[in-house]
Backbone as XML, in Angstrom:
<?xml version="1.0"?>
<chain id="A" units="angstrom">
  <residue number="1" name="MET">
    <atom name="N" x="91.158" y="118.316" z="133.930"/>
    <atom name="CA" x="91.677" y="118.532" z="132.595"/>
    <atom name="C" x="91.422" y="119.963" z="132.109"/>
  </residue>
  <residue number="2" name="ASN">
    <atom name="N" x="90.382" y="120.597" z="132.638"/>
    <atom name="CA" x="90.082" y="121.947" z="132.186"/>
    <atom name="C" x="91.206" y="122.906" z="132.558"/>
  </residue>
  <residue number="3" name="GLY">
    <atom name="N" x="91.844" y="122.684" z="133.708"/>
    <atom name="CA" x="92.962" y="123.524" z="134.122"/>
    <atom name="C" x="94.144" y="123.386" z="133.185"/>
  </residue>
  <residue number="4" name="LEU">
    <atom name="N" x="94.393" y="122.155" z="132.714"/>
    <atom name="CA" x="95.492" y="121.916" z="131.780"/>
    <atom name="C" x="95.221" y="122.602" z="130.449"/>
  </residue>
  <residue number="5" name="LYS">
    <atom name="N" x="93.978" y="122.541" z="129.992"/>
    <atom name="CA" x="93.621" y="123.213" z="128.742"/>
    <atom name="C" x="93.781" y="124.725" z="128.878"/>
  </residue>
  <residue number="6" name="GLN">
    <atom name="N" x="93.457" y="125.254" z="130.053"/>
    <atom name="CA" x="93.619" y="126.687" z="130.304"/>
    <atom name="C" x="95.091" y="127.072" z="130.283"/>
  </residue>
  <residue number="7" name="LYS">
    <atom name="N" x="95.968" y="126.205" z="130.824"/>
    <atom name="CA" x="97.399" y="126.494" z="130.823"/>
    <atom name="C" x="97.944" y="126.551" z="129.400"/>
  </residue>
  <residue number="8" name="PHE">
    <atom name="N" x="97.491" y="125.630" z="128.536"/>
    <atom name="CA" x="97.936" y="125.668" z="127.142"/>
    <atom name="C" x="97.427" y="126.925" z="126.447"/>
  </residue>
  <residue number="9" name="GLY">
    <atom name="N" x="96.216" y="127.335" z="126.749"/>
    <atom name="CA" x="95.688" y="128.573" z="126.185"/>
    <atom name="C" x="96.482" y="129.786" z="126.644"/>
  </residue>
  <residue number="10" name="ASP">
    <atom name="N" x="96.889" y="129.779" z="127.922"/>
    <atom name="CA" x="97.710" y="130.873" z="128.438"/>
    <atom name="C" x="99.072" y="130.896" z="127.760"/>
  </residue>
  <residue number="11" name="MET">
    <atom name="N" x="99.689" y="129.727" z="127.588"/>
    <atom name="CA" x="100.996" y="129.666" z="126.938"/>
    <atom name="C" x="100.915" y="130.132" z="125.489"/>
  </residue>
  <residue number="12" name="GLN">
    <atom name="N" x="99.839" y="129.777" z="124.798"/>
    <atom name="CA" x="99.675" y="130.215" z="123.410"/>
    <atom name="C" x="99.478" y="131.724" z="123.342"/>
  </residue>
  <residue number="13" name="ALA">
    <atom name="N" x="98.783" y="132.288" z="124.313"/>
    <atom name="CA" x="98.611" y="133.745" z="124.350"/>
    <atom name="C" x="99.942" y="134.444" z="124.624"/>
  </residue>
  <residue number="14" name="ILE">
    <atom name="N" x="100.748" y="133.872" z="125.504"/>
    <atom name="CA" x="102.054" y="134.456" z="125.801"/>
    <atom name="C" x="102.948" y="134.405" z="124.572"/>
  </residue>
  <residue number="15" name="VAL">
    <atom name="N" x="102.928" y="133.297" z="123.843"/>
    <atom name="CA" x="103.731" y="133.185" z="122.613"/>
    <atom name="C" x="103.293" y="134.233" z="121.600"/>
  </residue>
  <residue number="16" name="THR">
    <atom name="N" x="102.000" y="134.466" z="121.496"/>
    <atom name="CA" x="101.497" y="135.472" z="120.562"/>
    <atom name="C" x="101.981" y="136.872" z="120.946"/>
  </residue>
  <residue number="17" name="VAL">
    <atom name="N" x="101.913" y="137.200" z="122.213"/>
    <atom name="CA" x="102.356" y="138.524" z="122.660"/>
    <atom name="C" x="103.859" y="138.683" z="122.448"/>
  </residue>
  <residue number="18" name="VAL">
    <atom name="N" x="104.638" y="137.651" z="122.758"/>
    <atom name="CA" x="106.084" y="137.708" z="122.548"/>
    <atom name="C" x="106.403" y="137.860" z="121.058"/>
  </residue>
  <residue number="19" name="ALA">
    <atom name="N" x="105.652" y="137.157" z="120.204"/>
    <atom name="CA" x="105.874" y="137.268" z="118.758"/>
    <atom name="C" x="105.629" y="138.694" z="118.279"/>
  </residue>
  <residue number="20" name="VAL">
    <atom name="N" x="104.561" y="139.302" z="118.750"/>
    <atom name="CA" x="104.264" y="140.681" z="118.342"/>
    <atom name="C" x="105.357" y="141.624" z="118.831"/>
  </residue>
  <residue number="21" name="LEU">
    <atom name="N" x="105.788" y="141.443" z="120.068"/>
    <atom name="CA" x="106.827" y="142.322" z="120.610"/>
    <atom name="C" x="108.157" y="142.147" z="119.887"/>
  </residue>
  <residue number="22" name="LEU">
    <atom name="N" x="108.519" y="140.913" z="119.538"/>
    <atom name="CA" x="109.780" y="140.676" z="118.831"/>
    <atom name="C" x="109.806" y="141.306" z="117.448"/>
  </residue>
  <residue number="23" name="MET">
    <atom name="N" x="108.664" y="141.423" z="116.814"/>
    <atom name="CA" x="108.621" y="141.962" z="115.455"/>
    <atom name="C" x="108.323" y="143.463" z="115.405"/>
  </residue>
  <residue number="24" name="MET">
    <atom name="N" x="108.312" y="144.109" z="116.569"/>
    <atom name="CA" x="108.106" y="145.560" z="116.607"/>
    <atom name="C" x="109.389" y="146.271" z="116.190"/>
  </residue>
  <residue number="25" name="PRO">
    <atom name="N" x="109.265" y="147.407" z="115.525"/>
    <atom name="CA" x="110.454" y="148.133" z="115.057"/>
    <atom name="C" x="111.492" y="148.463" z="116.139"/>
  </residue>
  <residue number="26" name="PRO">
    <atom name="N" x="111.130" y="148.832" z="117.375"/>
    <atom name="CA" x="112.200" y="149.119" z="118.348"/>
    <atom name="C" x="113.119" y="147.918" z="118.614"/>
  </residue>
  <residue number="27" name="ILE">
    <atom name="N" x="112.572" y="146.729" z="118.646"/>
    <atom name="CA" x="113.391" y="145.531" z="118.881"/>
    <atom name="C" x="114.204" y="145.212" z="117.632"/>
  </residue>
  <residue number="28" name="ILE">
    <atom name="N" x="113.596" y="145.295" z="116.474"/>
    <atom name="CA" x="114.311" y="144.986" z="115.231"/>
    <atom name="C" x="115.433" y="145.989" z="114.989"/>
  </residue>
  <residue number="29" name="LEU">
    <atom name="N" x="115.215" y="147.252" z="115.337"/>
    <atom name="CA" x="116.241" y="148.272" z="115.113"/>
    <atom name="C" x="117.484" y="148.065" z="115.978"/>
  </residue>
  <residue number="30" name="ILE">
    <atom name="N" x="117.358" y="147.311" z="117.060"/>
    <atom name="CA" x="118.525" y="146.982" z="117.876"/>
    <atom name="C" x="119.548" y="146.212" z="117.035"/>
  </residue>
  <residue number="31" name="PHE">
    <atom name="N" x="119.058" y="145.337" z="116.164"/>
    <atom name="CA" x="119.923" y="144.487" z="115.355"/>
    <atom name="C" x="120.231" y="145.073" z="113.981"/>
  </residue>
  <residue number="32" name="ASN">
    <atom name="N" x="119.750" y="146.266" z="113.688"/>
    <atom name="CA" x="119.871" y="146.837" z="112.354"/>
    <atom name="C" x="121.309" y="147.093" z="111.937"/>
  </residue>
  <residue number="33" name="GLY">
    <atom name="N" x="122.134" y="147.640" z="112.783"/>
    <atom name="CA" x="123.491" y="147.968" z="112.397"/>
    <atom name="C" x="124.533" y="147.072" z="113.029"/>
  </residue>
  <residue number="34" name="ALA">
    <atom name="N" x="124.146" y="145.877" z="113.431"/>
    <atom name="CA" x="125.029" y="145.003" z="114.204"/>
    <atom name="C" x="126.084" y="144.301" z="113.364"/>
  </residue>
  <residue number="35" name="GLY">
    <atom name="N" x="125.970" y="144.297" z="112.060"/>
    <atom name="CA" x="126.986" y="143.657" z="111.218"/>
    <atom name="C" x="126.430" y="142.481" z="110.444"/>
  </residue>
  <residue number="36" name="PHE">
    <atom name="N" x="127.324" y="141.503" z="110.233"/>
    <atom name="CA" x="126.974" y="140.354" z="109.399"/>
    <atom name="C" x="127.346" y="139.053" z="110.104"/>
  </residue>
  <residue number="37" name="ILE">
    <atom name="N" x="126.583" y="138.002" z="109.789"/>
    <atom name="CA" x="126.897" y="136.633" z="110.196"/>
    <atom name="C" x="126.977" y="135.823" z="108.909"/>
  </residue>
  <residue number="38" name="ASN">
    <atom name="N" x="128.195" y="135.411" z="108.539"/>
    <atom name="CA" x="128.398" y="134.669" z="107.281"/>
    <atom name="C" x="127.778" y="135.405" z="106.094"/>
  </residue>
  <residue number="39" name="GLN">
    <atom name="N" x="128.021" y="136.669" z="105.981"/>
    <atom name="CA" x="127.562" y="137.548" z="104.909"/>
    <atom name="C" x="126.044" y="137.744" z="104.887"/>
  </residue>
  <residue number="40" name="ILE">
    <atom name="N" x="125.382" y="137.428" z="105.987"/>
    <atom name="CA" x="123.941" y="137.671" z="106.133"/>
    <atom name="C" x="123.789" y="138.769" z="107.184"/>
  </residue>
  <residue number="41" name="PRO">
    <atom name="N" x="123.063" y="139.837" z="106.872"/>
    <atom name="CA" x="122.870" y="140.888" z="107.879"/>
    <atom name="C" x="122.213" y="140.323" z="109.146"/>
  </residue>
  <residue number="42" name="VAL">
    <atom name="N" x="122.673" y="140.797" z="110.292"/>
    <atom name="CA" x="122.171" y="140.297" z="111.572"/>
    <atom name="C" x="120.670" y="140.535" z="111.703"/>
  </residue>
  <residue number="43" name="VAL">
    <atom name="N" x="120.175" y="141.655" z="111.191"/>
    <atom name="CA" x="118.742" y="141.939" z="111.293"/>
    <atom name="C" x="117.931" y="140.888" z="110.535"/>
  </residue>
  <residue number="44" name="VAL">
    <atom name="N" x="118.410" y="140.445" z="109.386"/>
    <atom name="CA" x="117.702" y="139.409" z="108.616"/>
    <atom name="C" x="117.761" y="138.076" z="109.354"/>
  </residue>
  <residue number="45" name="ALA">
    <atom name="N" x="118.928" y="137.754" z="109.907"/>
    <atom name="CA" x="119.064" y="136.509" z="110.672"/>
    <atom name="C" x="118.151" y="136.531" z="111.895"/>
  </residue>
  <residue number="46" name="PHE">
    <atom name="N" x="118.037" y="137.688" z="112.557"/>
    <atom name="CA" x="117.156" y="137.792" z="113.719"/>
    <atom name="C" x="115.693" y="137.594" z="113.331"/>
  </residue>
  <residue number="47" name="ILE">
    <atom name="N" x="115.259" y="138.269" z="112.278"/>
    <atom name="CA" x="113.848" y="138.177" z="111.883"/>
    <atom name="C" x="113.478" y="136.748" z="111.504"/>
  </residue>
  <residue number="48" name="PHE">
    <atom name="N" x="114.279" y="136.121" z="110.641"/>
    <atom name="CA" x="113.943" y="134.768" z="110.218"/>
    <atom name="C" x="114.194" y="133.738" z="111.319"/>
  </residue>
  <residue number="49" name="GLY">
    <atom name="N" x="115.197" y="133.978" z="112.164"/>
    <atom name="CA" x="115.437" y="133.075" z="113.289"/>
    <atom name="C" x="114.299" y="133.123" z="114.295"/>
  </residue>
  <residue number="50" name="ALA">
    <atom name="N" x="113.860" y="134.335" z="114.642"/>
    <atom name="CA" x="112.734" y="134.480" z="115.571"/>
    <atom name="C" x="111.465" y="133.886" z="114.973"/>
  </residue>
  <residue number="51" name="TRP">
    <atom name="N" x="111.256" y="134.096" z="113.697"/>
    <atom name="CA" x="110.092" y="133.548" z="113.010"/>
    <atom name="C" x="110.102" y="132.021" z="113.068"/>
  </residue>
  <residue number="52" name="LEU">
    <atom name="N" x="111.259" y="131.416" z="112.808"/>
    <atom name="CA" x="111.375" y="129.956" z="112.851"/>
    <atom name="C" x="111.146" y="129.426" z="114.264"/>
  </residue>
  <residue number="53" name="VAL">
    <atom name="N" x="111.718" y="130.072" z="115.259"/>
    <atom name="CA" x="111.532" y="129.636" z="116.647"/>
    <atom name="C" x="110.062" y="129.741" z="117.047"/>
  </residue>
  <residue number="54" name="LEU">
    <atom name="N" x="109.394" y="130.803" z="116.643"/>
    <atom name="CA" x="107.977" y="130.959" z="116.977"/>
    <atom name="C" x="107.113" y="129.904" z="116.295"/>
  </residue>
  <residue number="55" name="ILE">
    <atom name="N" x="107.441" y="129.549" z="115.064"/>
    <atom name="CA" x="106.690" y="128.503" z="114.366"/>
    <atom name="C" x="106.866" y="127.159" z="115.063"/>
  </residue>
  <residue number="56" name="VAL">
    <atom name="N" x="108.096" y="126.825" z="115.407"/>
    <atom name="CA" x="108.361" y="125.547" z="116.079"/>
    <atom name="C" x="107.702" y="125.514" z="117.453"/>
  </residue>
  <residue number="57" name="LEU">
    <atom name="N" x="107.783" y="126.608" z="118.202"/>
    <atom name="CA" x="107.163" y="126.669" z="119.521"/>
    <atom name="C" x="105.641" y="126.544" z="119.430"/>
  </residue>
  <residue number="58" name="THR">
    <atom name="N" x="105.043" y="127.199" z="118.463"/>
    <atom name="CA" x="103.595" y="127.096" z="118.271"/>
    <atom name="C" x="103.199" y="125.680" z="117.879"/>
  </residue>
  <residue number="59" name="TRP">
    <atom name="N" x="103.958" y="125.061" z="116.976"/>
    <atom name="CA" x="103.680" y="123.676" z="116.579"/>
    <atom name="C" x="103.761" y="122.756" z="117.787"/>
  </residue>
  <residue number="60" name="TRP">
    <atom name="N" x="104.771" y="122.951" z="118.635"/>
    <atom name="CA" x="104.965" y="122.117" z="119.813"/>
    <atom name="C" x="103.799" y="122.292" z="120.798"/>
  </residue>
  <residue number="61" name="LEU">
    <atom name="N" x="103.367" y="123.533" z="121.025"/>
    <atom name="CA" x="102.250" y="123.778" z="121.941"/>
    <atom name="C" x="100.948" y="123.179" z="121.416"/>
  </residue>
  <residue number="62" name="VAL">
    <atom name="N" x="100.705" y="123.314" z="120.123"/>
    <atom name="CA" x="99.480" y="122.743" z="119.548"/>
    <atom name="C" x="99.516" y="121.225" z="119.650"/>
  </residue>
  <residue number="63" name="ARG">
    <atom name="N" x="100.669" y="120.641" z="119.389"/>
    <atom name="CA" x="100.799" y="119.176" z="119.471"/>
    <atom name="C" x="100.566" y="118.704" z="120.905"/>
  </residue>
  <residue number="64" name="LEU">
    <atom name="N" x="101.139" y="119.400" z="121.879"/>
    <atom name="CA" x="100.919" y="119.030" z="123.273"/>
    <atom name="C" x="99.460" y="119.196" z="123.686"/>
  </residue>
  <residue number="65" name="SER">
    <atom name="N" x="98.840" y="120.291" z="123.273"/>
    <atom name="CA" x="97.456" y="120.521" z="123.666"/>
    <atom name="C" x="96.519" y="119.516" z="123.003"/>
  </residue>
  <residue number="66" name="ASP">
    <atom name="N" x="96.805" y="119.103" z="121.762"/>
    <atom name="CA" x="95.974" y="118.094" z="121.108"/>
    <atom name="C" x="96.114" y="116.740" z="121.784"/>
  </residue>
  <residue number="67" name="ASP">
    <atom name="N" x="97.305" y="116.387" z="122.225"/>
    <atom name="CA" x="97.507" y="115.112" z="122.905"/>
    <atom name="C" x="96.744" y="115.056" z="124.217"/>
  </residue>
  <residue number="68" name="LYS">
    <atom name="N" x="96.710" y="116.147" z="124.940"/>
    <atom name="CA" x="96.059" y="116.168" z="126.247"/>
    <atom name="C" x="94.548" y="116.310" z="126.139"/>
  </residue>
  <residue number="69" name="THR">
    <atom name="N" x="94.046" y="116.986" z="125.127"/>
    <atom name="CA" x="92.599" y="117.190" z="125.035"/>
    <atom name="C" x="91.893" y="115.998" z="124.400"/>
  </residue>
  <residue number="70" name="ASP">
    <atom name="N" x="92.635" y="115.058" z="123.803"/>
    <atom name="CA" x="91.998" y="113.868" z="123.259"/>
    <atom name="C" x="91.426" y="112.987" z="124.366"/>
  </residue>
  <residue number="71" name="GLU">
    <atom name="N" x="91.911" y="113.147" z="125.585"/>
    <atom name="CA" x="91.454" y="112.326" z="126.691"/>
    <atom name="C" x="90.166" y="112.848" z="127.316"/>
  </residue>
  <residue number="72" name="LEU">
    <atom name="N" x="89.718" y="114.011" z="126.919"/>
    <atom name="CA" x="88.515" y="114.591" z="127.496"/>
    <atom name="C" x="87.280" y="113.829" z="127.034"/>
  </residue>
  <residue number="73" name="PRO">
    <atom name="N" x="86.274" y="113.682" z="127.903"/>
    <atom name="CA" x="85.030" y="113.037" z="127.477"/>
    <atom name="C" x="84.270" y="113.954" z="126.525"/>
  </residue>
  <residue number="74" name="PRO">
    <atom name="N" x="83.403" y="113.383" z="125.694"/>
    <atom name="CA" x="82.634" y="114.237" z="124.780"/>
    <atom name="C" x="81.700" y="115.155" z="125.574"/>
  </residue>
  <residue number="75" name="PRO">
    <atom name="N" x="81.434" y="116.338" z="125.056"/>
    <atom name="CA" x="80.564" y="117.272" z="125.792"/>
    <atom name="C" x="79.123" y="116.769" z="125.830"/>
  </residue>
  <residue number="76" name="ALA">
    <atom name="N" x="78.409" y="117.143" z="126.863"/>
    <atom name="CA" x="77.019" y="116.771" z="126.995"/>
    <atom name="C" x="76.193" y="117.560" z="125.981"/>
  </residue>
  <residue number="77" name="PRO">
    <atom name="N" x="75.142" y="116.960" z="125.447"/>
    <atom name="CA" x="74.317" y="117.702" z="124.475"/>
    <atom name="C" x="73.661" y="118.907" z="125.147"/>
  </residue>
  <residue number="78" name="SER">
    <atom name="N" x="73.610" y="119.998" z="124.408"/>
    <atom name="CA" x="73.042" y="121.225" z="124.968"/>
    <atom name="C" x="71.555" y="121.359" z="124.641"/>
  </residue>
  <residue number="79" name="VAL">
    <atom name="N" x="71.056" y="120.496" z="123.802"/>
    <atom name="CA" x="69.639" y="120.550" z="123.426"/>
    <atom name="C" x="68.894" y="119.466" z="124.198"/>
  </residue>
  <residue number="80" name="ASP">
    <atom name="N" x="67.722" y="119.808" z="124.700"/>
    <atom name="CA" x="66.926" y="118.830" z="125.435"/>
    <atom name="C" x="66.348" y="117.826" z="124.436"/>
  </residue>
  <residue number="81" name="THR">
    <atom name="N" x="66.806" y="116.593" z="124.497"/>
    <atom name="CA" x="66.364" y="115.558" z="123.549"/>
    <atom name="C" x="65.149" y="114.805" z="124.059"/>
  </residue>
  <residue number="82" name="ALA">
    <atom name="N" x="64.607" y="115.127" z="125.237"/>
    <atom name="CA" x="63.473" y="114.409" z="125.800"/>
    <atom name="C" x="62.158" y="114.801" z="125.140"/>
  </residue>
  <residue number="83" name="ARG">
    <atom name="N" x="62.129" y="115.875" z="124.414"/>
    <atom name="CA" x="60.857" y="116.326" z="123.805"/>
    <atom name="C" x="60.505" y="115.562" z="122.602"/>
  </residue>
</chain>
């Protein structure tokens, strides 16, 4: 189970890095002069669309990781209770 928990941690780190890269000015400036979608500037649609996708993806990863880590046994006590 520890390997599965590590995979979820890796996926969450990748989502964080992708989120930071998507919100950097060079990427946002690509969509700056692209026009309109239903009278909404493309740059605004990109920012809020990417934000929504990242929120849903993060929620999904947290939900999956919580479901899998509930099966783990409780940790052993770290304090010597024999004294």
